[in-house]
C-alpha positions as CSV (number, residue, x, y, z in Angstrom):
1,M,-2.7,11.5,-3.6
2,Q,-1.1,14.4,-5.4
3,N,-0.2,14.0,-9.0
4,H,3.5,14.5,-9.7
5,K,4.8,15.9,-13.0
6,L,7.6,14.1,-14.7
7,K,10.2,16.5,-15.8
8,R,11.3,14.6,-18.9
9,M,8.1,12.9,-20.0
10,I,5.6,15.7,-19.6
11,Q,3.0,13.5,-18.0
12,T,1.5,13.1,-14.6
13,I,2.5,10.2,-12.3
14,T,-0.5,8.7,-10.7
15,Q,-1.0,6.2,-7.9
16,T,-1.8,3.7,-10.6
17,D,1.7,4.2,-12.1
18,L,3.3,3.7,-8.7
19,L,1.3,0.5,-8.2
20,R,2.2,-0.8,-11.6
21,Q,5.9,-0.1,-10.7
22,L,5.5,-2.0,-7.4
23,Y,3.9,-5.0,-9.2
24,K,6.5,-4.9,-12.0
25,E,3.9,-4.1,-14.6
26,T,5.8,-1.3,-16.3
27,S,8.0,-1.4,-19.3
28,I,11.8,-1.0,-18.9
29,D,11.6,2.6,-20.0
30,E,8.7,3.4,-17.7
31,S,10.4,1.7,-14.8
32,Y,13.6,3.6,-15.4
33,E,11.8,7.0,-15.6
34,L,9.6,6.2,-12.5
35,E,12.6,5.2,-10.5
36,N,14.4,8.4,-11.4
37,C,11.4,10.5,-10.4
38,I,10.9,8.6,-7.2
39,R,14.5,9.3,-6.3
40,Q,14.3,13.0,-7.1
41,D,10.9,13.8,-5.5
42,E,10.6,13.3,-1.7
43,N,6.8,13.4,-1.7
44,L,6.6,10.8,-4.5
45,K,9.2,8.6,-2.7
46,K,7.2,8.8,0.5
47,E,4.0,7.8,-1.3
48,Y,5.8,5.0,-3.1
49,L,7.2,3.6,0.2
50,Q,3.7,3.8,1.8
51,L,2.2,1.9,-1.0
52,N,5.0,-0.7,-0.8
53,E,4.2,-1.2,3.0
54,V,0.6,-1.8,2.1
55,K,1.5,-4.2,-0.7
56,T,3.8,-6.1,1.7
57,A,1.1,-6.3,4.3
58,L,-1.4,-7.6,1.8
59,D,1.0,-10.1,0.4
60,S,1.6,-11.6,3.8
61,L,-2.1,-12.2,4.5
62,I,-3.2,-15.9,4.5
63,F,-6.8,-16.5,3.4
64,S,-8.6,-19.7,4.3
65,P,-12.2,-20.6,4.3
66,N,-14.3,-20.8,7.5
67,D,-14.7,-24.4,8.9
68,S,-18.4,-24.2,8.4
69,T,-17.9,-23.4,4.7
70,I,-15.7,-26.5,4.3
71,E,-18.3,-28.6,6.1
72,N,-21.1,-27.3,3.8
73,I,-19.1,-28.2,0.7
74,L,-18.4,-31.7,2.0
75,N,-22.0,-32.2,3.0
76,Y,-23.1,-31.1,-0.5
77,S,-20.6,-33.4,-2.1
78,R,-21.9,-36.3,0.0
79,Q,-25.5,-35.6,-0.9
80,T,-24.9,-35.3,-4.6
81,R,-22.7,-38.4,-5.1
82,L,-23.8,-40.6,-8.1
């Protein structure tokens, strides 16, 4: 990832900043500034959209334990009853 310079804030926008924006972990001021920069910089916008696609894919995953794991837990529970 390339670092992108903010014109107004004299700081570098990192991938972490973009992720914080995606997960709504930025202040109102940061969010406003990041949104402006994303609108003005095509490379930054492209990276933001790619990160958003990854976030959407990760959010849609469903995790569940393996059947053998559940069986092991139930067996352990049966063996340790008081």
